[in-house]
C-alpha positions in Angstrom: 122.0 215.7 217.7 120.1 214.4 220.8 122.0 212.8 223.6 119.9 210.3 225.4 120.7 208.6 228.7 119.2 205.1 229.1 119.3 203.3 232.5 118.5 199.8 233.5 119.7 197.2 236.0 121.3 195.1 233.2 120.7 194.0 229.6 116.9 194.6 229.5 117.3 198.3 228.8 119.5 197.4 225.8 116.3 196.3 224.0 115.0 199.9 224.4 118.3 201.3 223.2 118.5 199.1 220.2 114.9 199.7 219.3 115.3 203.5 219.6 118.5 203.4 217.6 116.7 201.6 214.8 114.0 204.2 214.7 116.3 207.3 215.1 119.8 206.3 214.1 121.2 209.9 214.4 120.8 210.1 218.2 123.6 209.5 220.6 122.9 207.0 223.3 124.7 206.9 226.7 123.7 203.6 228.3 124.2 202.6 231.9 123.5 199.1 233.2 123.7 198.8 237.0 124.9 195.2 236.8 126.5 195.1 240.2 123.1 195.6 241.8 120.8 193.5 239.7 118.2 192.1 239.9 116.3 195.2 241.0 113.1 193.2 241.4 114.3 191.8 244.8 115.5 195.2 246.1 113.5 197.7 248.2 112.3 201.1 247.1 114.9 203.0 249.0 117.7 201.1 247.4 116.3 201.5 243.9 115.8 205.2 244.4 119.4 205.6 245.5 120.6 203.7 242.4 118.4 205.8 240.1 119.6 209.1 241.5 123.3 208.1 241.0 122.5 207.1 237.4 120.7 210.5 236.8 123.8 212.3 238.2 126.0 210.5 235.7 123.7 211.3 232.8 123.5 214.9 233.7 127.4 215.0 233.7 127.2 213.5 230.2 124.9 216.4 229.1 121.9 214.2 228.5 118.8 216.3 228.1 116.5 213.2 227.9 116.8 210.3 230.3 114.9 207.0 230.0 114.3 204.7 233.0 114.2 201.6 230.8 113.4 199.4 233.8 109.9 198.7 235.0 111.0 198.1 238.5 112.9 201.4 238.8 110.0 203.1 237.0 107.6 201.8 239.7 109.9 202.4 242.7 111.8 205.6 241.8 110.1 207.6 239.0 108.0 210.1 241.1 111.0 211.0 243.3 113.5 210.9 240.4 111.3 213.3 238.4 111.5 215.8 241.2 115.2 215.2 241.6 115.9 215.9 237.9 113.7 219.0 237.9 114.2 221.1 234.8 117.7 219.8 234.1 116.5 217.1 231.8 113.3 215.4 230.6 112.7 212.1 232.4 110.6 209.2 231.0 109.6 206.0 232.6 108.6 202.8 230.8 105.2 202.2 232.5 103.2 205.2 231.3 103.8 204.7 227.6 102.7 201.0 227.9 99.5 201.9 229.9 98.6 204.6 227.3 99.2 202.1 224.4 97.1 199.3 225.9 94.3 201.7 226.9 94.2 203.0 223.3 94.5 199.7 221.5 93.0 197.1 223.8 90.4 198.9 225.9 88.1 195.9 226.4 90.5 193.0 226.4 91.4 190.4 229.0 95.0 191.2 229.6 97.8 189.3 231.4 100.9 191.0 232.8 104.2 189.5 233.9 106.9 191.4 235.8 109.3 191.3 238.7 108.0 190.8 242.2 108.3 194.6 243.0 106.5 195.6 239.9 103.6 193.2 240.3 103.1 193.7 244.1 103.1 197.5 243.7 99.9 197.1 241.6 100.9 200.2 239.7 99.5 199.0 236.4 96.1 198.2 238.0 96.1 201.7 239.6 96.9 203.5 236.4 94.2 201.7 234.5 91.8 202.4 237.4 92.7 206.1 237.2 91.8 206.1 233.5 88.4 204.4 234.4 89.4 201.6 232.1 87.4 198.5 231.6 90.4 196.4 231.1 90.5 193.0 232.9 94.1 192.8 234.1 95.6 189.5 235.4 99.1 190.1 236.9 101.6 187.5 237.9 105.1 187.9 239.3 107.8 186.0 237.5 110.8 186.6 239.9 113.2 184.2 238.3 112.9 185.5 234.7 115.1 188.7 234.8 118.2 187.0 236.3 117.8 183.9 234.1 117.6 186.1 231.0 120.5 188.4 232.2 122.9 185.5 232.4 121.4 182.9 230.0 120.1 184.7 227.0 123.4 185.3 225.1 124.4 181.6 225.3 120.8 180.2 224.9 120.7 178.7 228.3 117.2 179.5 229.4 114.9 177.4 231.5 112.1 177.1 228.9 110.2 174.6 231.1 110.0 177.3 233.9 108.9 179.9 231.4 106.2 177.6 230.0 105.0 176.8 233.6 104.5 180.4 234.5 102.8 181.3 231.3 100.3 178.5 231.7 99.1 179.7 235.1 95.3 179.6 235.5 95.3 183.4 235.6 96.1 183.5 232.0 93.3 181.3 230.7 91.5 183.0 227.8 93.6 186.1 227.8 94.0 187.8 224.4 96.9 190.1 225.3 100.0 189.8 227.5 102.1 192.8 228.7 105.8 192.1 229.2 106.3 194.5 232.1 110.1 194.0 232.2 112.5 195.0 229.4 114.5 191.8 230.0 111.4 189.9 228.9 111.6 191.4 225.4 114.5 189.1 224.7 112.2 186.0 225.1 109.2 187.5 223.3 109.2 185.0 220.5 109.1 182.1 222.9 106.4 183.7 224.9 104.3 184.1 221.8 105.0 180.4 221.0 103.7 179.4 224.4 100.3 180.9 223.5 100.4 179.3 220.0 100.7 182.9 218.6 97.1 183.5 219.5 97.9 186.2 222.1 99.0 189.8 221.4 102.3 190.4 223.0 102.8 194.0 224.3 106.6 194.6 224.3 107.4 197.5 226.7 110.8 198.0 225.0 109.2 198.6 221.6 106.5 200.8 223.0 109.0 203.0 224.8 111.2 203.3 221.8 108.3 204.5 219.6 107.1 206.8 222.4 110.5 208.5 222.5 110.7 208.7 218.7 107.4 210.6 218.6 108.5 212.9 221.4 111.7 213.7 219.6 109.9 214.4 216.4 113.1 214.3 214.3 113.8 212.7 211.0 116.4 210.0 210.4 119.7 211.4 209.2 122.0 208.4 208.3 124.9 210.7 207.4 125.4 211.4 211.1 126.7 208.4 213.0 127.5 209.4 216.6 129.4 207.0 218.8 127.2 205.5 221.5 128.6 204.9 224.9 127.9 201.9 227.1 128.8 201.7 230.8 128.2 199.1 233.5 128.9 199.0 237.3 130.2 195.5 236.9 131.8 194.1 233.7 130.1 190.9 232.6 130.4 188.6 229.6 126.6 188.6 229.4 126.4 192.3 229.0 129.2 192.5 226.4 127.8 189.7 224.3 124.2 191.0 224.4 125.4 194.4 223.2 127.1 192.7 220.2 123.9 190.6 219.5 121.5 193.5 219.6 123.7 196.1 217.9 125.4 193.7 215.5 128.8 195.2 215.9 131.7 195.3 218.3 131.0 198.0 220.9 133.3 198.7 223.9 131.8 198.6 227.3 133.3 200.7 230.1 133.3 200.2 233.8 131.6 203.0 235.9 132.2 203.1 239.6 130.1 205.2 241.9 
């Protein structure tokens, strides 16, 4: 049985965990949401690197041999250093590279929009990775700094600012795009509304789904529904939002534990 650590600032990474669990139900997930420090998009690189290292230490204590940074912002800010920090003690994945590979393979000539946190967008990491691949993709990126916090606290009770979402998605940058990358795992929770804003005429690239499928292929194991390991969920600050979102995504009562560093 594979034990997989999944790390995010909050509920966004739960979309990766739920997607992976649906694909490979016999894995054991150890999830950590750093809810006391969210949103990561407004933090600096040094802070995010420190948070990521602490999460990695926790996962190694839990004997996780595969660790997923299920947060675009942490993937951008911390992955290269975190990879060296982990060394050969575990396999570390970020959420950016699988999305870049997927888009390059499936939409090589498209005009593509991308939304994410301020740190993710201003890093221009997606642009650089496509450039490194000598890609012809026309990428139009836009920071949506309010989205992650809004979703974190408003999704489970359906209290989202749909007018604000609509306003961002109708930015002139996104005229005539045919594909949109959701470069934050929180955004997966509003994917249906995003598609609606484009009259379902734009392909939505969901980083959570892409990462879950990427890990499934890496594991290369078959489902075994006879094995039902108990997943573990931890947060650095207990919140009703996190607890309710776990119940919504996993469709059962799951206990959430407090983890203090």
